[in-house]
C-alpha positions, 0 to 999 in steps of 0.5 A, a space after each residue: 478491523 481497520 478502526 481497531 488497528 488505528 486505535 491500537 496505533 494511537 495508543 502505542 504512540 501515546 504510550 511512547 510519548 508518555 515514556 519519553 516525557 517520564 524519561 526525559 532526564 535519564 541517560 543510557 549507555 550503549 555499547 557500540 562495538 565488541 570489546 577490544 583487548 589491548 595486549 600491550 596495556 593488557 586491558 579491555 576497551 569498550 566503545 560506548 556512547 551515553 545517550 539521553 533515554 528520551 532521544 533513544 526512544 524517539 530514535 527507535 520509534 523513527 527507525 521502526 516507522 521507517 522500517 515499517 514503511 519500507 516493508 509495506 511499500 512493495 505490497 502497496 505498490 503491487 496492490 495498486 498495480 493490480 487495481 489499475 490492471 483490473 480497471 483497464 480490464 473493466 474498461 476493455 470489457 466495457 468497450 467490447 460490450 458497447 461495440 457488441 451492443 452497437 453491432 446488435 442494434 445495426 443488425 436489428 435495423 438491417 433485419 427490420 429493413 429486410 422484413 419491410 422490404 420482404 413484406 412490400 415485395 410480397 404485397 406488390 406480388 399479389 
């Protein structure tokens, strides 16, 4: 799935580059604000801007990438925080397991010493 998404991303990026190359000489007129009405001259003014179409496409690509990264960062940070919490929990359980294992070994050693002492005491009694 990850490989398919990467391939799709590269295809989309190359198609955008292809569009930029094809439309390098074309221009586009954008209306930036709503039309204004001048009551004195009784005319309608449009605030427009003429841009190179290739520059516009690259600008939209850049804004889209920025918005995409900003949308994904909170999820990524939450996932890394959960991963670090899971690692800390594993380390704690590992330490608890090690301490439990060492306590069991100490108790086994004590039981062996007591068994040997009991055998020695029983052998000396008879």
